[in-house]
PDB file of N, CA, C, O and CB in Angstrom:
ATOM      1  N   MET A   1     113.055 102.836 125.461  1.00  0.00           N
ATOM      2  CA  MET A   1     112.881 103.466 124.151  1.00  0.00           C
ATOM      3  C   MET A   1     112.227 102.440 123.212  1.00  0.00           C
ATOM      4  O   MET A   1     112.668 101.294 123.121  1.00  0.00           O
ATOM      5  CB  MET A   1     114.264 103.975 123.569  1.00  0.00           C
ATOM      6  N   SER A   2     111.184 102.870 122.532  1.00  0.00           N
ATOM      7  CA  SER A   2     110.479 101.965 121.625  1.00  0.00           C
ATOM      8  C   SER A   2     111.310 101.712 120.359  1.00  0.00           C
ATOM      9  O   SER A   2     112.272 102.425 120.071  1.00  0.00           O
ATOM     10  CB  SER A   2     109.096 102.547 121.253  1.00  0.00           C
ATOM     11  N   ILE A   3     110.918 100.703 119.636  1.00  0.00           N
ATOM     12  CA  ILE A   3     111.594 100.384 118.368  1.00  0.00           C
ATOM     13  C   ILE A   3     111.476 101.561 117.404  1.00  0.00           C
ATOM     14  O   ILE A   3     112.453 101.925 116.750  1.00  0.00           O
ATOM     15  CB  ILE A   3     110.992  99.100 117.726  1.00  0.00           C
ATOM     16  N   ALA A   4     110.295 102.156 117.312  1.00  0.00           N
ATOM     17  CA  ALA A   4     110.099 103.306 116.414  1.00  0.00           C
ATOM     18  C   ALA A   4     111.040 104.447 116.794  1.00  0.00           C
ATOM     19  O   ALA A   4     111.609 105.097 115.917  1.00  0.00           O
ATOM     20  CB  ALA A   4     108.626 103.791 116.460  1.00  0.00           C
ATOM     21  N   GLU A   5     111.208 104.693 118.087  1.00  0.00           N
ATOM     22  CA  GLU A   5     112.123 105.742 118.542  1.00  0.00           C
ATOM     23  C   GLU A   5     113.570 105.394 118.205  1.00  0.00           C
ATOM     24  O   GLU A   5     114.352 106.272 117.841  1.00  0.00           O
ATOM     25  CB  GLU A   5     111.974 105.963 120.053  1.00  0.00           C
ATOM     26  N   GLN A   6     113.923 104.126 118.323  1.00  0.00           N
ATOM     27  CA  GLN A   6     115.282 103.698 117.968  1.00  0.00           C
ATOM     28  C   GLN A   6     115.536 103.897 116.478  1.00  0.00           C
ATOM     29  O   GLN A   6     116.608 104.353 116.081  1.00  0.00           O
ATOM     30  CB  GLN A   6     115.503 102.219 118.351  1.00  0.00           C
ATOM     31  N   ILE A   7     114.552 103.556 115.662  1.00  0.00           N
ATOM     32  CA  ILE A   7     114.684 103.763 114.210  1.00  0.00           C
ATOM     33  C   ILE A   7     114.861 105.255 113.919  1.00  0.00           C
ATOM     34  O   ILE A   7     115.702 105.640 113.106  1.00  0.00           O
ATOM     35  CB  ILE A   7     113.437 103.203 113.450  1.00  0.00           C
ATOM     36  N   TYR A   8     114.072 106.079 114.581  1.00  0.00           N
ATOM     37  CA  TYR A   8     114.162 107.522 114.390  1.00  0.00           C
ATOM     38  C   TYR A   8     115.544 108.044 114.764  1.00  0.00           C
ATOM     39  O   TYR A   8     116.130 108.837 114.026  1.00  0.00           O
ATOM     40  CB  TYR A   8     113.092 108.234 115.214  1.00  0.00           C
ATOM     41  N   GLU A   9     116.067 107.607 115.902  1.00  0.00           N
ATOM     42  CA  GLU A   9     117.382 108.071 116.365  1.00  0.00           C
ATOM     43  C   GLU A   9     118.491 107.670 115.392  1.00  0.00           C
ATOM     44  O   GLU A   9     119.426 108.436 115.159  1.00  0.00           O
ATOM     45  CB  GLU A   9     117.684 107.507 117.762  1.00  0.00           C
ATOM     46  N   ILE A  10     118.382 106.480 114.832  1.00  0.00           N
ATOM     47  CA  ILE A  10     119.397 106.024 113.876  1.00  0.00           C
ATOM     48  C   ILE A  10     119.254 106.761 112.548  1.00  0.00           C
ATOM     49  O   ILE A  10     120.250 107.054 111.887  1.00  0.00           O
ATOM     50  CB  ILE A  10     119.288 104.500 113.654  1.00  0.00           C
ATOM     51  N   ALA A  11     118.011 107.062 112.156  1.00  0.00           N
ATOM     52  CA  ALA A  11     117.774 107.701 110.862  1.00  0.00           C
ATOM     53  C   ALA A  11     118.060 109.196 110.869  1.00  0.00           C
ATOM     54  O   ALA A  11     118.370 109.764 109.822  1.00  0.00           O
ATOM     55  CB  ALA A  11     116.355 107.471 110.437  1.00  0.00           C
ATOM     56  N   LYS A  12     117.962 109.844 112.026  1.00  0.00           N
ATOM     57  CA  LYS A  12     118.147 111.309 112.110  1.00  0.00           C
ATOM     58  C   LYS A  12     119.430 111.806 111.446  1.00  0.00           C
ATOM     59  O   LYS A  12     119.372 112.759 110.669  1.00  0.00           O
ATOM     60  CB  LYS A  12     118.149 111.738 113.557  1.00  0.00           C
ATOM     61  N   PRO A  13     120.576 111.206 111.720  1.00  0.00           N
ATOM     62  CA  PRO A  13     121.799 111.761 111.129  1.00  0.00           C
ATOM     63  C   PRO A  13     122.054 111.358 109.669  1.00  0.00           C
ATOM     64  O   PRO A  13     123.016 111.827 109.061  1.00  0.00           O
ATOM     65  CB  PRO A  13     122.967 111.343 111.952  1.00  0.00           C
ATOM     66  N   LEU A  14     121.214 110.507 109.115  1.00  0.00           N
ATOM     67  CA  LEU A  14     121.442 110.054 107.739  1.00  0.00           C
ATOM     68  C   LEU A  14     121.257 111.193 106.744  1.00  0.00           C
ATOM     69  O   LEU A  14     120.430 112.080 106.956  1.00  0.00           O
ATOM     70  CB  LEU A  14     120.495 108.901 107.394  1.00  0.00           C
ATOM     71  N   PRO A  15     122.024 111.169 105.660  1.00  0.00           N
ATOM     72  CA  PRO A  15     121.778 112.128 104.583  1.00  0.00           C
ATOM     73  C   PRO A  15     120.382 111.900 103.998  1.00  0.00           C
ATOM     74  O   PRO A  15     119.837 110.799 104.085  1.00  0.00           O
ATOM     75  CB  PRO A  15     122.864 112.004 103.473  1.00  0.00           C
ATOM     76  N   GLU A  16     119.823 112.925 103.417  1.00  0.00           N
ATOM     77  CA  GLU A  16     118.453 112.870 102.900  1.00  0.00           C
ATOM     78  C   GLU A  16     118.228 111.673 101.975  1.00  0.00           C
ATOM     79  O   GLU A  16     117.192 111.015 102.068  1.00  0.00           O
ATOM     80  CB  GLU A  16     118.127 114.156 102.158  1.00  0.00           C
ATOM     81  N   SER A  17     119.167 111.384 101.098  1.00  0.00           N
ATOM     82  CA  SER A  17     118.981 110.287 100.135  1.00  0.00           C
ATOM     83  C   SER A  17     118.883 108.936 100.845  1.00  0.00           C
ATOM     84  O   SER A  17     118.059 108.099 100.474  1.00  0.00           O
ATOM     85  CB  SER A  17     120.140 110.262  99.119  1.00  0.00           C
ATOM     86  N   LEU A  18     119.716 108.719 101.861  1.00  0.00           N
ATOM     87  CA  LEU A  18     119.651 107.454 102.606  1.00  0.00           C
ATOM     88  C   LEU A  18     118.411 107.385 103.489  1.00  0.00           C
ATOM     89  O   LEU A  18     117.827 106.315 103.656  1.00  0.00           O
ATOM     90  CB  LEU A  18     120.904 107.279 103.463  1.00  0.00           C
ATOM     91  N   ALA A  19     118.012 108.502 104.047  1.00  0.00           N
ATOM     92  CA  ALA A  19     116.796 108.532 104.851  1.00  0.00           C
ATOM     93  C   ALA A  19     115.584 108.196 103.979  1.00  0.00           C
ATOM     94  O   ALA A  19     114.679 107.486 104.418  1.00  0.00           O
ATOM     95  CB  ALA A  19     116.619 109.917 105.519  1.00  0.00           C
ATOM     96  N   LEU A  20     115.567 108.701 102.754  1.00  0.00           N
ATOM     97  CA  LEU A  20     114.480 108.402 101.826  1.00  0.00           C
ATOM     98  C   LEU A  20     114.476 106.909 101.476  1.00  0.00           C
ATOM     99  O   LEU A  20     113.417 106.287 101.396  1.00  0.00           O
ATOM    100  CB  LEU A  20     114.611 109.260 100.543  1.00  0.00           C
ATOM    101  N   GLU A  21     115.649 106.353 101.271  1.00  0.00           N
ATOM    102  CA  GLU A  21     115.753 104.919 100.982  1.00  0.00           C
ATOM    103  C   GLU A  21     115.238 104.096 102.169  1.00  0.00           C
ATOM    104  O   GLU A  21     114.531 103.106 101.982  1.00  0.00           O
ATOM    105  CB  GLU A  21     117.220 104.535 100.656  1.00  0.00           C
ATOM    106  N   ALA A  22     115.594 104.508 103.377  1.00  0.00           N
ATOM    107  CA  ALA A  22     115.108 103.827 104.575  1.00  0.00           C
ATOM    108  C   ALA A  22     113.584 103.937 104.676  1.00  0.00           C
ATOM    109  O   ALA A  22     112.911 102.968 105.027  1.00  0.00           O
ATOM    110  CB  ALA A  22     115.773 104.416 105.837  1.00  0.00           C
ATOM    111  N   LEU A  23     113.052 105.101 104.372  1.00  0.00           N
ATOM    112  CA  LEU A  23     111.603 105.303 104.398  1.00  0.00           C
ATOM    113  C   LEU A  23     110.913 104.377 103.401  1.00  0.00           C
ATOM    114  O   LEU A  23     109.899 103.756 103.722  1.00  0.00           O
ATOM    115  CB  LEU A  23     111.257 106.770 104.088  1.00  0.00           C
ATOM    116  N   HIS A  24     111.461 104.286 102.205  1.00  0.00           N
ATOM    117  CA  HIS A  24     110.881 103.400 101.190  1.00  0.00           C
ATOM    118  C   HIS A  24     110.914 101.943 101.651  1.00  0.00           C
ATOM    119  O   HIS A  24     109.972 101.189 101.405  1.00  0.00           O
ATOM    120  CB  HIS A  24     111.635 103.548  99.854  1.00  0.00           C
ATOM    121  N   PHE A  25     111.986 101.554 102.312  1.00  0.00           N
ATOM    122  CA  PHE A  25     112.086 100.181 102.807  1.00  0.00           C
ATOM    123  C   PHE A  25     111.037  99.931 103.895  1.00  0.00           C
ATOM    124  O   PHE A  25     110.398  98.880 103.908  1.00  0.00           O
ATOM    125  CB  PHE A  25     113.508  99.904 103.354  1.00  0.00           C
ATOM    126  N   ILE A  26     110.861 100.879 104.791  1.00  0.00           N
ATOM    127  CA  ILE A  26     109.855 100.739 105.845  1.00  0.00           C
ATOM    128  C   ILE A  26     108.453 100.678 105.234  1.00  0.00           C
ATOM    129  O   ILE A  26     107.613  99.902 105.690  1.00  0.00           O
ATOM    130  CB  ILE A  26     109.953 101.910 106.852  1.00  0.00           C
ATOM    131  N   GLU A  27     108.199 101.487 104.210  1.00  0.00           N
ATOM    132  CA  GLU A  27     106.910 101.434 103.519  1.00  0.00           C
ATOM    133  C   GLU A  27     106.705 100.074 102.853  1.00  0.00           C
ATOM    134  O   GLU A  27     105.600  99.532 102.868  1.00  0.00           O
ATOM    135  CB  GLU A  27     106.817 102.556 102.472  1.00  0.00           C
ATOM    136  N   TYR A  28     107.772  99.525 102.269  1.00  0.00           N
ATOM    137  CA  TYR A  28     107.709  98.187 101.664  1.00  0.00           C
ATOM    138  C   TYR A  28     107.350  97.145 102.713  1.00  0.00           C
ATOM    139  O   TYR A  28     106.480  96.306 102.479  1.00  0.00           O
ATOM    140  CB  TYR A  28     109.053  97.826 100.994  1.00  0.00           C
ATOM    141  N   LEU A  29     108.012  97.188 103.870  1.00  0.00           N
ATOM    142  CA  LEU A  29     107.723  96.238 104.935  1.00  0.00           C
ATOM    143  C   LEU A  29     106.283  96.360 105.420  1.00  0.00           C
ATOM    144  O   LEU A  29     105.621  95.357 105.687  1.00  0.00           O
ATOM    145  CB  LEU A  29     108.683  96.444 106.095  1.00  0.00           C
ATOM    146  N   SER A  30     105.813  97.580 105.531  1.00  0.00           N
ATOM    147  CA  SER A  30     104.436  97.818 105.959  1.00  0.00           C
ATOM    148  C   SER A  30     103.449  97.239 104.946  1.00  0.00           C
ATOM    149  O   SER A  30     102.459  96.612 105.323  1.00  0.00           O
ATOM    150  CB  SER A  30     104.184  99.325 106.148  1.00  0.00           C
ATOM    151  N   SER A  31     103.722  97.452 103.672  1.00  0.00           N
ATOM    152  CA  SER A  31     102.863  96.932 102.613  1.00  0.00           C
ATOM    153  C   SER A  31     102.873  95.402 102.612  1.00  0.00           C
ATOM    154  O   SER A  31     101.830  94.765 102.464  1.00  0.00           O
ATOM    155  CB  SER A  31     103.313  97.470 101.244  1.00  0.00           C
ATOM    156  N   LYS A  32     104.051  94.830 102.778  1.00  0.00           N
ATOM    157  CA  LYS A  32     104.193  93.376 102.810  1.00  0.00           C
ATOM    158  C   LYS A  32     103.393  92.796 103.977  1.00  0.00           C
ATOM    159  O   LYS A  32     102.747  91.758 103.831  1.00  0.00           O
ATOM    160  CB  LYS A  32     105.684  92.975 102.923  1.00  0.00           C
ATOM    161  N   ASN A  33     103.434  93.454 105.121  1.00  0.00           N
ATOM    162  CA  ASN A  33     102.689  93.003 106.295  1.00  0.00           C
ATOM    163  C   ASN A  33     101.180  93.094 106.043  1.00  0.00           C
ATOM    164  O   ASN A  33     100.429  92.203 106.440  1.00  0.00           O
ATOM    165  CB  ASN A  33     103.077  93.840 107.534  1.00  0.00           C
ATOM    166  N   ALA A  34     100.742  94.162 105.389  1.00  0.00           N
ATOM    167  CA  ALA A  34      99.319  94.310 105.076  1.00  0.00           C
ATOM    168  C   ALA A  34      98.874  93.227 104.106  1.00  0.00           C
ATOM    169  O   ALA A  34      97.780  92.680 104.245  1.00  0.00           O
ATOM    170  CB  ALA A  34      99.034  95.704 104.487  1.00  0.00           C
ATOM    171  N   ASP A  35      99.717  92.910 103.120  1.00  0.00           N
ATOM    172  CA  ASP A  35      99.402  91.846 102.164  1.00  0.00           C
ATOM    173  C   ASP A  35      99.264  90.511 102.879  1.00  0.00           C
ATOM    174  O   ASP A  35      98.363  89.728 102.576  1.00  0.00           O
ATOM    175  CB  ASP A  35     100.485  91.755 101.075  1.00  0.00           C
ATOM    176  N   ARG A  36     100.152  90.255 103.822  1.00  0.00           N
ATOM    177  CA  ARG A  36     100.126  88.997 104.579  1.00  0.00           C
ATOM    178  C   ARG A  36      98.832  88.897 105.393  1.00  0.00           C
ATOM    179  O   ARG A  36      98.213  87.834 105.447  1.00  0.00           O
ATOM    180  CB  ARG A  36     101.364  88.895 105.517  1.00  0.00           C
ATOM    181  N   ALA A  37      98.427  89.991 106.019  1.00  0.00           N
ATOM    182  CA  ALA A  37      97.192  89.999 106.800  1.00  0.00           C
ATOM    183  C   ALA A  37      95.984  89.778 105.895  1.00  0.00           C
ATOM    184  O   ALA A  37      95.057  89.054 106.256  1.00  0.00           O
ATOM    185  CB  ALA A  37      97.048  91.324 107.569  1.00  0.00           C
ATOM    186  N   GLU A  38      95.996  90.402 104.720  1.00  0.00           N
ATOM    187  CA  GLU A  38      94.894  90.227 103.770  1.00  0.00           C
ATOM    188  C   GLU A  38      94.826  88.780 103.298  1.00  0.00           C
ATOM    189  O   GLU A  38      93.737  88.217 103.183  1.00  0.00           O
ATOM    190  CB  GLU A  38      95.059  91.176 102.564  1.00  0.00           C
ATOM    191  N   MET A  39      95.967  88.179 103.027  1.00  0.00           N
ATOM    192  CA  MET A  39      95.996  86.789 102.578  1.00  0.00           C
ATOM    193  C   MET A  39      95.455  85.863 103.669  1.00  0.00           C
ATOM    194  O   MET A  39      94.731  84.912 103.376  1.00  0.00           O
ATOM    195  CB  MET A  39      97.430  86.377 102.188  1.00  0.00           C
ATOM    196  N   PHE A  40      95.803  86.140 104.916  1.00  0.00           N
ATOM    197  CA  PHE A  40      95.288  85.343 106.023  1.00  0.00           C
ATOM    198  C   PHE A  40      93.767  85.455 106.086  1.00  0.00           C
ATOM    199  O   PHE A  40      93.077  84.451 106.257  1.00  0.00           O
ATOM    200  CB  PHE A  40      95.920  85.793 107.359  1.00  0.00           C
ATOM    201  N   ASP A  41      93.242  86.674 105.947  1.00  0.00           N
ATOM    202  CA  ASP A  41      91.796  86.891 105.976  1.00  0.00           C
ATOM    203  C   ASP A  41      91.107  86.136 104.841  1.00  0.00           C
ATOM    204  O   ASP A  41      90.062  85.520 105.049  1.00  0.00           O
ATOM    205  CB  ASP A  41      91.478  88.390 105.883  1.00  0.00           C
ATOM    206  N   LEU A  42      91.687  86.182 103.646  1.00  0.00           N
ATOM    207  CA  LEU A  42      91.098  85.486 102.510  1.00  0.00           C
ATOM    208  C   LEU A  42      91.138  83.972 102.705  1.00  0.00           C
ATOM    209  O   LEU A  42      90.183  83.274 102.364  1.00  0.00           O
ATOM    210  CB  LEU A  42      91.824  85.869 101.223  1.00  0.00           C
ATOM    211  N   THR A  43      92.226  83.474 103.247  1.00  0.00           N
ATOM    212  CA  THR A  43      92.341  82.040 103.508  1.00  0.00           C
ATOM    213  C   THR A  43      91.304  81.592 104.527  1.00  0.00           C
ATOM    214  O   THR A  43      90.661  80.556 104.354  1.00  0.00           O
ATOM    215  CB  THR A  43      93.750  81.695 104.004  1.00  0.00           C
ATOM    216  N   ARG A  44      91.144  82.366 105.577  1.00  0.00           N
ATOM    217  CA  ARG A  44      90.158  82.036 106.611  1.00  0.00           C
ATOM    218  C   ARG A  44      88.749  82.078 106.029  1.00  0.00           C
ATOM    219  O   ARG A  44      87.936  81.208 106.341  1.00  0.00           O
ATOM    220  CB  ARG A  44      90.272  83.010 107.808  1.00  0.00           C
ATOM    221  N   ALA A  45      88.445  83.057 105.202  1.00  0.00           N
ATOM    222  CA  ALA A  45      87.124  83.149 104.578  1.00  0.00           C
ATOM    223  C   ALA A  45      86.868  81.938 103.689  1.00  0.00           C
ATOM    224  O   ALA A  45      85.768  81.386 103.682  1.00  0.00           O
ATOM    225  CB  ALA A  45      86.999  84.448 103.759  1.00  0.00           C
ATOM    226  N   ARG A  46      87.878  81.534 102.948  1.00  0.00           N
ATOM    227  CA  ARG A  46      87.733  80.365 102.074  1.00  0.00           C
ATOM    228  C   ARG A  46      87.443  79.120 102.895  1.00  0.00           C
ATOM    229  O   ARG A  46      86.589  78.314 102.525  1.00  0.00           O
ATOM    230  CB  ARG A  46      89.002  80.158 101.227  1.00  0.00           C
ATOM    231  N   GLU A  47      88.150  78.957 104.010  1.00  0.00           N
ATOM    232  CA  GLU A  47      87.929  77.793 104.857  1.00  0.00           C
ATOM    233  C   GLU A  47      86.504  77.752 105.390  1.00  0.00           C
ATOM    234  O   GLU A  47      85.879  76.692 105.425  1.00  0.00           O
ATOM    235  CB  GLU A  47      88.916  77.788 106.012  1.00  0.00           C
ATOM    236  N   ILE A  48      85.997  78.895 105.799  1.00  0.00           N
ATOM    237  CA  ILE A  48      84.634  78.956 106.334  1.00  0.00           C
ATOM    238  C   ILE A  48      83.621  78.595 105.246  1.00  0.00           C
ATOM    239  O   ILE A  48      82.693  77.822 105.485  1.00  0.00           O
ATOM    240  CB  ILE A  48      84.333  80.368 106.904  1.00  0.00           C
ATOM    241  N   VAL A  49      83.807  79.156 104.054  1.00  0.00           N
ATOM    242  CA  VAL A  49      82.869  78.914 102.960  1.00  0.00           C
ATOM    243  C   VAL A  49      82.916  77.456 102.506  1.00  0.00           C
ATOM    244  O   VAL A  49      81.882  76.875 102.178  1.00  0.00           O
ATOM    245  CB  VAL A  49      83.177  79.844 101.780  1.00  0.00           C
ATOM    246  N   MET A  50      84.096  76.872 102.486  1.00  0.00           N
ATOM    247  CA  MET A  50      84.254  75.514 101.966  1.00  0.00           C
ATOM    248  C   MET A  50      84.043  74.419 103.015  1.00  0.00           C
ATOM    249  O   MET A  50      84.088  73.235 102.681  1.00  0.00           O
ATOM    250  CB  MET A  50      85.620  75.368 101.372  1.00  0.00           C
ATOM    251  N   GLN A  51      83.820  74.785 104.247  1.00  0.00           N
ATOM    252  CA  GLN A  51      83.704  73.802 105.321  1.00  0.00           C
ATOM    253  C   GLN A  51      82.661  72.729 105.005  1.00  0.00           C
ATOM    254  O   GLN A  51      82.899  71.548 105.256  1.00  0.00           O
ATOM    255  CB  GLN A  51      83.350  74.498 106.627  1.00  0.00           C
ATOM    256  N   HIS A  52      81.518  73.122 104.463  1.00  0.00           N
ATOM    257  CA  HIS A  52      80.462  72.142 104.167  1.00  0.00           C
ATOM    258  C   HIS A  52      80.871  71.186 103.047  1.00  0.00           C
ATOM    259  O   HIS A  52      80.375  70.062 102.982  1.00  0.00           O
ATOM    260  CB  HIS A  52      79.166  72.862 103.784  1.00  0.00           C
ATOM    261  N   VAL A  53      81.768  71.625 102.169  1.00  0.00           N
ATOM    262  CA  VAL A  53      82.249  70.770 101.083  1.00  0.00           C
ATOM    263  C   VAL A  53      83.291  69.786 101.615  1.00  0.00           C
ATOM    264  O   VAL A  53      83.317  68.625 101.206  1.00  0.00           O
ATOM    265  CB  VAL A  53      82.847  71.625  99.934  1.00  0.00           C
ATOM    266  N   TRP A  54      84.131  70.240 102.507  1.00  0.00           N
ATOM    267  CA  TRP A  54      85.212  69.402 103.019  1.00  0.00           C
ATOM    268  C   TRP A  54      84.753  68.419 104.084  1.00  0.00           C
ATOM    269  O   TRP A  54      85.312  67.329 104.204  1.00  0.00           O
ATOM    270  CB  TRP A  54      86.300  70.266 103.578  1.00  0.00           C
ATOM    271  N   ASP A  55      83.755  68.790 104.847  1.00  0.00           N
ATOM    272  CA  ASP A  55      83.305  67.944 105.948  1.00  0.00           C
ATOM    273  C   ASP A  55      81.990  67.263 105.602  1.00  0.00           C
ATOM    274  O   ASP A  55      80.915  67.701 106.012  1.00  0.00           O
ATOM    275  CB  ASP A  55      83.153  68.766 107.229  1.00  0.00           C
ATOM    276  N   ASN A  56      82.099  66.191 104.844  1.00  0.00           N
ATOM    277  CA  ASN A  56      80.924  65.383 104.543  1.00  0.00           C
ATOM    278  C   ASN A  56      81.377  63.935 104.360  1.00  0.00           C
ATOM    279  O   ASN A  56      82.568  63.664 104.210  1.00  0.00           O
ATOM    280  CB  ASN A  56      80.178  65.912 103.265  1.00  0.00           C
ATOM    281  N   GLN A  57      80.437  63.025 104.372  1.00  0.00           N
ATOM    282  CA  GLN A  57      80.744  61.596 104.328  1.00  0.00           C
ATOM    283  C   GLN A  57      81.522  61.206 103.072  1.00  0.00           C
ATOM    284  O   GLN A  57      82.454  60.405 103.147  1.00  0.00           O
ATOM    285  CB  GLN A  57      79.461  60.790 104.402  1.00  0.00           C
ATOM    286  N   ASP A  58      81.146  61.768 101.913  1.00  0.00           N
ATOM    287  CA  ASP A  58      81.822  61.433 100.655  1.00  0.00           C
ATOM    288  C   ASP A  58      83.273  61.904 100.641  1.00  0.00           C
ATOM    289  O   ASP A  58      84.098  61.353  99.912  1.00  0.00           O
ATOM    290  CB  ASP A  58      81.074  62.045  99.479  1.00  0.00           C
ATOM    291  N   ASP A  59      83.576  62.891 101.417  1.00  0.00           N
ATOM    292  CA  ASP A  59      84.912  63.479 101.419  1.00  0.00           C
ATOM    293  C   ASP A  59      85.857  62.810 102.427  1.00  0.00           C
ATOM    294  O   ASP A  59      87.051  63.110 102.431  1.00  0.00           O
ATOM    295  CB  ASP A  59      84.815  64.958 101.719  1.00  0.00           C
ATOM    296  N   GLU A  60      85.361  61.935 103.257  1.00  0.00           N
ATOM    297  CA  GLU A  60      86.164  61.318 104.314  1.00  0.00           C
ATOM    298  C   GLU A  60      87.391  60.592 103.769  1.00  0.00           C
ATOM    299  O   GLU A  60      88.414  60.535 104.453  1.00  0.00           O
ATOM    300  CB  GLU A  60      85.313  60.348 105.106  1.00  0.00           C
ATOM    301  N   VAL A  61      87.322  60.044 102.573  1.00  0.00           N
ATOM    302  CA  VAL A  61      88.443  59.297 101.995  1.00  0.00           C
ATOM    303  C   VAL A  61      89.697  60.170 101.872  1.00  0.00           C
ATOM    304  O   VAL A  61      90.815  59.658 101.934  1.00  0.00           O
ATOM    305  CB  VAL A  61      88.054  58.743 100.617  1.00  0.00           C
ATOM    306  N   TRP A  62      89.516  61.491 101.698  1.00  0.00           N
ATOM    307  CA  TRP A  62      90.649  62.391 101.518  1.00  0.00           C
ATOM    308  C   TRP A  62      91.313  62.788 102.830  1.00  0.00           C
ATOM    309  O   TRP A  62      92.396  63.373 102.808  1.00  0.00           O
ATOM    310  CB  TRP A  62      90.204  63.624 100.793  1.00  0.00           C
ATOM    311  N   ASN A  63      90.707  62.493 103.952  1.00  0.00           N
ATOM    312  CA  ASN A  63      91.275  62.896 105.250  1.00  0.00           C
ATOM    313  C   ASN A  63      92.588  62.193 105.571  1.00  0.00           C
ATOM    314  O   ASN A  63      93.376  62.700 106.370  1.00  0.00           O
ATOM    315  CB  ASN A  63      90.280  62.617 106.353  1.00  0.00           C
ATOM    316  N   SER A  64      92.837  61.033 104.963  1.00  0.00           N
ATOM    317  CA  SER A  64      94.074  60.296 105.238  1.00  0.00           C
ATOM    318  C   SER A  64      95.211  60.684 104.291  1.00  0.00           C
ATOM    319  O   SER A  64      96.331  60.197 104.447  1.00  0.00           O
ATOM    320  CB  SER A  64      93.816  58.805 105.138  1.00  0.00           C
ATOM    321  N   VAL A  65      94.944  61.545 103.319  1.00  0.00           N
ATOM    322  CA  VAL A  65      95.984  61.976 102.384  1.00  0.00           C
ATOM    323  C   VAL A  65      96.922  62.943 103.086  1.00  0.00           C
ATOM    324  O   VAL A  65      96.485  63.850 103.793  1.00  0.00           O
ATOM    325  CB  VAL A  65      95.366  62.634 101.122  1.00  0.00           C
ATOM    326  N   LYS A  66      98.214  62.738 102.881  1.00  0.00           N
ATOM    327  CA  LYS A  66      99.221  63.590 103.524  1.00  0.00           C
ATOM    328  C   LYS A  66      99.152  65.005 102.950  1.00  0.00           C
ATOM    329  O   LYS A  66      99.100  65.189 101.734  1.00  0.00           O
ATOM    330  CB  LYS A  66     100.645  62.998 103.334  1.00  0.00           C
ATOM    331  N   LYS A  67      99.153  66.000 103.837  1.00  0.00           N
ATOM    332  CA  LYS A  67      99.111  67.394 103.400  1.00  0.00           C
ATOM    333  C   LYS A  67     100.510  67.884 103.068  1.00  0.00           C
ATOM    334  O   LYS A  67     101.496  67.403 103.627  1.00  0.00           O
ATOM    335  CB  LYS A  67      98.477  68.285 104.480  1.00  0.00           C
ATOM    336  N   LEU A  68     100.587  68.836 102.162  1.00  0.00           N
ATOM    337  CA  LEU A  68     101.878  69.414 101.785  1.00  0.00           C
ATOM    338  C   LEU A  68     102.338  70.404 102.817  1.00  0.00           C
ATOM    339  O   LEU A  68     103.408  70.995 102.671  1.00  0.00           O
ATOM    340  CB  LEU A  68     101.796  70.084 100.424  1.00  0.00           C
TER     341      LEU A  68
END
């Protein structure tokens, strides 16, 4: 049985108000996951665009600085 099917089986007997609350929570998790994926895409795009700025002779001094 898939996770989605397990969620469905557990949610079936819930009263309408609790089922709606569960639905809202699942929608929140889905939105949060989409935001995380978008942030990853934006971070990757920034790295690609800035690569020429970060990788040059004048910038080498910063390579030894500890990252957070």
